[in-house]
MIDREN-562443 format. One line per 3 residues: number of its first residue (from 0); their letters; for each residue x, y, z of C-alpha. Coordinates in pm, 1 decimal. Layout:
NUM	A	X/Y/Z ~ ... .
This chain:
0	XXX	10622.6/10372.0/6006.8 ~ 10212.5/10227.0/6108.5 ~ 9975.0/10471.8/5951.4 .
3	XXX	9643.8/10508.8/6224.3 ~ 9337.8/10297.0/6076.6 ~ 9044.7/10491.4/5989.5 .
6	XXX	8700.2/10496.1/6000.6 ~ 8714.0/10444.9/5632.5 ~ 8910.7/10170.7/5666.9 .
9	XXX	8672.8/9978.8/5872.3 ~ 8414.1/10060.3/5607.6 ~ 8607.4/9904.9/5252.7 .
12	XXX	8691.1/9597.6/5445.0 ~ 8330.2/9523.7/5509.3 ~ 8160.7/9671.1/5215.3 .
15	XXX	7931.5/9909.1/5465.8 ~ 7966.9/10321.5/5407.6 ~ 8157.9/10506.5/5659.8 .
18	XXX	7842.4/10607.3/5825.0 ~ 7707.0/10251.6/5883.4 ~ 8026.9/10172.0/6069.4 .
21	XXX	7990.3/10518.3/6275.0 ~ 7645.6/10433.9/6365.9 ~ 7756.7/10077.7/6506.8 .
24	XXX	7982.4/10241.5/6716.5 ~ 7780.5/10471.3/6849.3 ~ 7513.9/10148.0/6911.9 .
27	XXX	7252.5/10267.0/6674.3 ~ 6949.3/10050.9/6659.9 ~ 6867.0/10093.5/6259.8 .
30	XXX	7236.1/9847.1/6183.1 ~ 7092.5/9487.2/6106.7 ~ 7276.8/9240.9/6329.3 .
33	XXX	7419.0/9102.3/6108.1 ~ 7640.8/9357.1/5957.1 ~ 7673.8/9483.6/6342.7 .
36	XXX	7860.9/9158.3/6416.3 ~ 8079.4/9202.4/6026.8 ~ 8166.5/9575.4/6084.4 .
39	XXX	8238.1/9492.3/6551.0 ~ 8436.1/9194.2/6357.1 ~ 8650.7/9451.3/6166.3 .
42	XXX	8741.2/9679.3/6400.4 ~ 8911.3/9473.4/6605.1 ~ 9113.5/9286.5/6309.0 .
45	XXX	9195.3/9590.0/6206.8 ~ 9282.5/9721.6/6610.8 ~ 9079.6/10039.9/6505.9 .
48	XXX	9106.6/10299.8/6818.1 ~ 8771.1/10585.8/6781.3 ~ 8918.4/10890.9/6722.1 .
51	XXX	8797.9/11062.7/7071.4 ~ 8928.1/11378.5/6982.3 ~ 8723.7/11502.7/6761.1 .
54	XXX	8430.4/11307.1/6899.2 ~ 8395.2/11556.7/7153.6 ~ 8404.4/11799.6/6935.5 .
57	XXX	8137.0/11701.5/6683.3 ~ 7878.8/11621.9/6995.5 ~ 7998.3/11925.7/7267.3 .
60	XXX	8163.3/11667.8/7519.8 ~ 8372.1/11370.8/7596.8 ~ 8143.0/11193.6/7760.0 .
63	XXX	8447.8/11175.3/7995.1 ~ 8459.5/11289.2/8411.2 ~ 8693.5/11543.7/8531.7 .
66	XXX	8870.5/11521.8/8822.6 ~ 9043.9/11798.9/8977.6 ~ 9299.0/11727.8/9257.6 .
69	XXX	9379.1/12091.3/9473.6 ~ 9547.3/11908.2/9710.7 ~ 9820.1/11650.0/9839.8 .
72	XXX	9814.4/11294.2/9800.6 ~ 9769.6/11221.7/10160.9 ~ 9546.8/10907.9/10224.1 .
75	XXX	9239.9/10992.3/10260.1 ~ 9288.9/11208.2/9923.8 ~ 9439.9/10918.0/9814.3 .
78	XXX	9189.1/10671.2/9853.9 ~ 8927.5/10904.6/9773.6 ~ 9077.0/10960.6/9387.3 .
81	XXX	9112.1/10536.4/9357.6 ~ 8776.7/10507.0/9479.3 ~ 8624.4/10767.2/9208.3 .
84	XXX	8897.4/10636.9/8913.4 ~ 8780.0/10259.5/9030.5 ~ 8394.6/10361.5/8989.2 .
87	XXX	8466.2/10548.6/8676.4 ~ 8617.7/10262.6/8517.6 ~ 8296.6/9994.0/8668.4 .
90	XXX	8078.1/10235.2/8436.4 ~ 8258.6/10175.5/8173.4 ~ 8301.5/10633.6/8162.3 .
93	XXX	8688.4/10736.2/8143.5 ~ 8816.8/11051.0/8340.0 ~ 9065.1/11345.7/8251.8 .
96	XXX	9283.9/11429.4/8589.4 ~ 9410.4/11769.8/8623.7 ~ 9560.3/11921.3/8955.2 .
99	XXX	9621.8/12267.5/9135.2 ~ 9783.1/12418.8/9423.3 ~ 9368.7/12495.0/9601.5 .
102	XXX	9603.0/12741.0/9788.8 ~ 9615.7/12988.6/9449.9 ~ 9301.6/13076.8/9314.7 .
105	XXX	9452.2/13152.3/8937.7 ~ 9607.5/12726.6/8997.3 ~ 9253.6/12632.9/9054.9 .
108	XXX	9098.6/12837.3/8813.3 ~ 9316.1/12737.5/8492.3 ~ 9262.9/12405.9/8625.7 .
111	XXX	8901.2/12407.7/8552.9 ~ 8948.5/12558.3/8232.3 ~ 9204.7/12273.5/8128.8 .
114	XXX	8907.5/12019.8/8182.0 ~ 8674.2/12218.2/8020.6 ~ 8891.9/12229.2/7721.6 .
117	XXX	8868.3/11842.3/7725.9 ~ 8461.4/11877.1/7708.8 ~ 8454.1/11642.5/8010.2 .
120	XXX	8074.8/11602.6/8088.4 ~ 8127.4/11675.3/8453.9 ~ 8393.0/11753.3/8723.7 .
123	XXX	8462.3/11580.1/9086.2 ~ 8701.8/11863.4/9285.9 ~ 8904.3/11729.5/9577.5 .
126	XXX	8917.3/12005.2/9801.8 ~ 9079.0/12023.6/10148.8 ~ 9014.6/12398.2/10187.7 .
129	XXX	8703.9/12620.8/10207.5 ~ 8896.3/12856.6/10004.8 ~ 8875.6/12602.6/9677.7 .
132	XXX	8463.9/12595.7/9727.6 ~ 8472.3/13048.2/9683.4 ~ 8662.8/12990.5/9374.6 .
135	XXX	8483.8/12702.1/9238.2 ~ 8136.0/12924.0/9309.6 ~ 8260.4/13262.7/9141.9 .
138	XXX	8315.5/13049.2/8813.4 ~ 8042.3/13145.5/8525.8 ~ 7911.2/12860.4/8334.6 .
141	XXX	8077.1/12586.9/8486.7 ~ 7904.5/12293.1/8421.6 ~ 7781.9/12032.0/8655.8 .
144	XXX	8085.8/12059.2/8917.8 ~ 8072.0/11794.3/9235.0 ~ 8297.6/11899.1/9532.0 .
147	XXX	8434.7/11737.0/9806.5 ~ 8462.7/11869.1/10084.9 ~ 8484.3/11774.2/10489.8 .
150	XXX	8278.8/11944.7/10756.2 ~ 8068.7/12224.8/10645.8 ~ 8059.1/12564.0/10416.2 .
153	XXX	7831.3/12834.4/10300.7 ~ 7814.6/12794.1/9942.3 ~ 7406.9/12664.1/9901.4 .
156	XXX	7537.5/12697.9/9510.2 ~ 7736.8/12423.7/9488.4 ~ 7693.2/12005.0/9505.3 .
159	XXX	7866.3/11857.1/9771.6 ~ 7947.8/11550.5/9918.2 ~ 8130.9/11488.7/10283.0 .
162	XXX	8226.2/11267.4/10545.0 ~ 8074.6/11458.1/10864.9 ~ 8389.8/11533.4/11071.9 .
165	XXX	8179.3/11632.3/11364.9 ~ 8018.1/11324.5/11399.3 ~ 8386.9/11106.5/11373.1 .
168	XXX	8560.7/11322.0/11606.1 ~ 8240.9/11301.5/11892.0 ~ 8222.4/10934.8/11811.9 .
171	XXX	8597.8/10903.1/11928.9 ~ 8595.9/11190.9/12239.7 ~ 8226.9/11044.7/12345.2 .
174	XXX	8461.3/10658.9/12327.7 ~ 8767.3/10829.2/12559.9 ~ 8540.8/10945.2/12761.7 .
177	XXX	8320.0/10616.2/12834.0 ~ 8639.6/10419.2/12866.9 ~ 8691.1/10649.4/13230.0 .
180	XXX	8953.8/10900.7/13084.2 ~ 8919.9/11291.3/13228.7 ~ 9274.5/11436.5/13080.2 .
183	XXX	9245.9/11422.0/12715.9 ~ 9436.9/11572.7/12473.2 ~ 9350.1/11583.9/12092.4 .
186	XXX	9664.5/11614.0/11857.2 ~ 9580.3/11807.8/11534.7 ~ 9667.9/11790.0/11205.2 .
189	XXX	9685.0/12095.9/10966.2 ~ 9446.9/12337.2/11114.4 ~ 9451.4/12527.3/10726.1 .
192	XXX	9269.3/12175.7/10629.9 ~ 8877.5/12184.3/10750.4 ~ 8895.4/11863.4/10805.7 .
195	XXX	9147.7/11921.3/11105.1 ~ 8943.0/12208.3/11194.6 ~ 8593.9/12058.5/11217.0 .
198	XXX	8750.1/11825.1/11438.8 ~ 8904.0/12011.1/11670.8 ~ 8620.8/12220.5/11722.8 .
201	XXX	8391.1/11945.0/11760.9 ~ 8606.4/11750.5/12029.3 ~ 8633.5/12083.2/12253.0 .
204	XXX	8254.8/12074.4/12234.7 ~ 8225.4/11745.3/12344.2 ~ 8492.2/11774.4/12648.8 .
207	XXX	8319.4/12137.3/12731.0 ~ 7943.9/11929.1/12732.6 ~ 8146.2/11683.3/13008.7 .
210	XXX	8297.3/11919.1/13188.3 ~ 8622.7/11803.8/13106.6 ~ 8944.9/12062.0/12971.8 .
213	XXX	8972.7/12053.2/12625.7 ~ 9372.6/11999.7/12607.0 ~ 9490.1/12045.9/12285.8 .
216	XXX	9818.4/12050.0/12047.3 ~ 9908.4/12138.8/11693.1 ~ 10097.0/12039.7/11446.2 .
219	XXX	10201.0/12103.5/11109.4 ~ 10179.5/11749.0/10933.9 ~ 9991.7/11423.4/10941.5 .
222	XXX	10274.7/11199.7/10969.9 ~ 10424.3/10933.6/11209.2 ~ 10717.9/11201.3/11295.9 .
225	XXX	10490.6/11504.9/11410.1 ~ 10309.4/11237.8/11663.5 ~ 10627.7/11169.3/11779.1 .
228	XXX	10759.2/11475.2/11821.5 ~ 10424.9/11554.5/12059.9 ~ 10473.7/11226.3/12227.1 .
231	XXX	10847.8/11293.9/12303.2 ~ 10716.0/11666.0/12483.4 ~ 10453.1/11471.3/12636.2 .
234	XXX	10724.8/11242.7/12821.1 ~ 10906.9/11554.1/12925.8 ~ 10588.5/11771.6/13075.7 .
237	XXX	10417.0/11468.0/13150.1 ~ 10151.3/11201.7/13033.8 ~ 9768.9/11263.4/12921.3 .
240	XXX	9520.2/10974.8/12980.5 ~ 9391.4/10941.9/12651.9 ~ 9495.7/11057.5/12322.1 .
243	XXX	9244.1/11115.6/12016.3 ~ 9493.4/11207.4/11703.7 ~ 9382.6/11355.0/11381.3 .
246	XXX	9476.3/11101.7/11206.7 ~ 9651.6/10713.1/11233.2 ~ 9965.2/10844.9/11125.7 .
249	XXX	9976.1/11074.7/11392.2 ~ 9877.2/10819.4/11637.9 ~ 10100.1/10519.6/11552.1 .
252	XXX	10380.3/10794.1/11603.0 ~ 10267.6/10847.0/11926.5 ~ 10221.8/10527.0/12055.6 .
255	XXX	10574.6/10419.3/11865.0 ~ 10780.0/10713.1/12115.6 ~ 10517.4/10591.5/12439.9 .
258	XXX	10562.9/10232.9/12391.4 ~ 10946.2/10247.8/12348.7 ~ 10944.8/10491.0/12647.6 .
261	XXX	10777.2/10204.7/12870.6 ~ 10451.5/10375.8/12855.4 ~ 10200.6/10109.6/12840.2 .
264	XXX	9897.7/10171.1/12581.1 ~ 9580.3/10137.4/12689.5 ~ 9657.9/10073.0/13080.4 .
267	XXX	9826.9/10459.0/13103.3 ~ 9737.0/10645.8/12749.3 ~ 9464.4/10596.5/12565.7 .
270	XXX	9501.6/10616.0/12168.3 ~ 9250.3/10658.0/11954.7 ~ 9365.8/10763.1/11576.2 .
273	XXX	9101.1/10913.2/11279.2 ~ 9092.7/10713.0/10891.9 ~ 9143.0/10308.5/10971.2 .
276	XXX	9472.1/10277.4/10746.6 ~ 9513.9/9965.4/10667.8 ~ 9797.6/9930.6/10954.4 .
279	XXX	9579.1/10026.1/11250.0 ~ 9467.8/9717.0/11291.5 ~ 9802.4/9541.1/11246.9 .
282	XXX	9992.9/9804.3/11502.5 ~ 10064.9/9682.8/11822.5 ~ 9857.0/9723.4/12027.8 .
285	XXX	9590.9/9734.4/11732.2 ~ 9480.2/10088.5/11718.0 ~ 9095.8/10253.6/11798.7 .
288	XXX	9035.9/10487.5/11453.8 ~ 8727.8/10630.3/11269.0 ~ 8621.1/10449.8/10981.4 .
291	XXX	8576.7/10724.5/10607.2 ~ 8450.7/10484.5/10397.3 ~ 8589.9/10668.8/10099.0 .
294	XXX	8443.1/10399.1/9854.6 ~ 8106.8/10549.0/9931.4 ~ 8228.4/10864.9/9916.6 .
297	XXX	8366.8/10815.5/9524.0 ~ 8016.5/10625.6/9437.1 ~ 7809.4/10893.5/9568.2 .
300	XXX	8024.6/11236.7/9342.0 ~ 7958.1/11007.2/9111.9 ~ 7602.3/10961.2/9140.8 .
303	XXX	7552.1/11311.0/9231.6 ~ 7711.7/11426.3/8909.1 ~ 7474.5/11214.1/8736.6 .
306	XXX	7226.2/11382.1/8861.8 ~ 7346.4/11746.1/8771.8 ~ 7368.5/11607.5/8441.6 .
309	XXX	6994.0/11537.9/8432.8 ~ 6862.7/11872.9/8530.2 ~ 6905.3/11793.9/8932.6 .
312	XXX	6936.3/12153.5/9137.6 ~ 7210.4/12193.7/9320.8 ~ 7215.4/12015.6/9681.2 .
315	XXX	7501.1/11819.0/9921.3 ~ 7508.1/11496.3/10051.7 ~ 7702.0/11381.9/10395.0 .
318	XXX	7821.4/11042.3/10504.0 ~ 7830.5/10941.2/10836.0 ~ 8193.0/10770.6/10969.7 .
321	XXX	8219.4/10478.9/11221.9 ~ 8448.3/10425.2/11521.6 ~ 8580.8/10116.4/11537.1 .
324	XXX	8738.6/10001.6/11915.8 ~ 9043.2/9814.8/11941.0 ~ 9365.6/9740.1/12225.9 .
327	XXX	9423.9/10068.9/12176.6 ~ 9152.8/10207.4/12393.7 ~ 9028.6/9937.9/12577.5 .
330	XX	9204.4/9731.6/12886.4 ~ 9228.8/9377.6/12837.3 .
């Protein structure tokens, strides 16, 4: 059975004190260059791995980032999580992951306690519901916490990072109107999600300003199958001349059913999605969509976390989405 290499083992191999080895590992300037080189060589040769748990107890912090996931890994959530994890890794830091049911306040509280038990320096919360913000706001001595949330909220004491969902919906709706479309339909995602309700409200506002009916139909999922079901109903009841789908999966499922029934896209029905998933540009026809820069979102959340650690007051960052126009909305 192998024995874990200790700090003392490294010290004995080099002929220095354990305190000197510790100074080298913590990059202390008082160690001579030749000694530092010998210690680092011994660390590598012996395969020494620092006891991070003991280090966090001694310092009061692990130096890591806590990531709390409060919803399932949809395309958006998965992309945001990957962006944060990549940004943490590029900084040379580590992260601790916890999950919670965003519908259950006690689950969120337990997950936060778990992360604080790991003595993380800061916590980034991926939230799809404003209910999660209420839980965060109620926590005393919560330390630096940044919540990634879609749309607006009323918790000024919290630091948040978001992408402007209302602006994205306005861009999509205004684009359809600019193509001469007047019988619009918005297919929502699950309206218990903050981003779905934000997009619907903005769509209705733009339609009202343009003097056209703001028709919409709800779904309980964000899937291609949900879009296909809506398309089948529309084929029976009558087609709009443009559809703004709440995400690309819904849009692609809808397009698939309409095309199979002989509907021409965009000649008969123009379709625009949201998220710009990788498949959007390769679909036939290629799908117009609203781009959300999830990499920028992850990097902004870490920058804001750093500012909070340095003592900055709570504040929020809102990034702007962009519309990419492709063949699904523009006639050849």
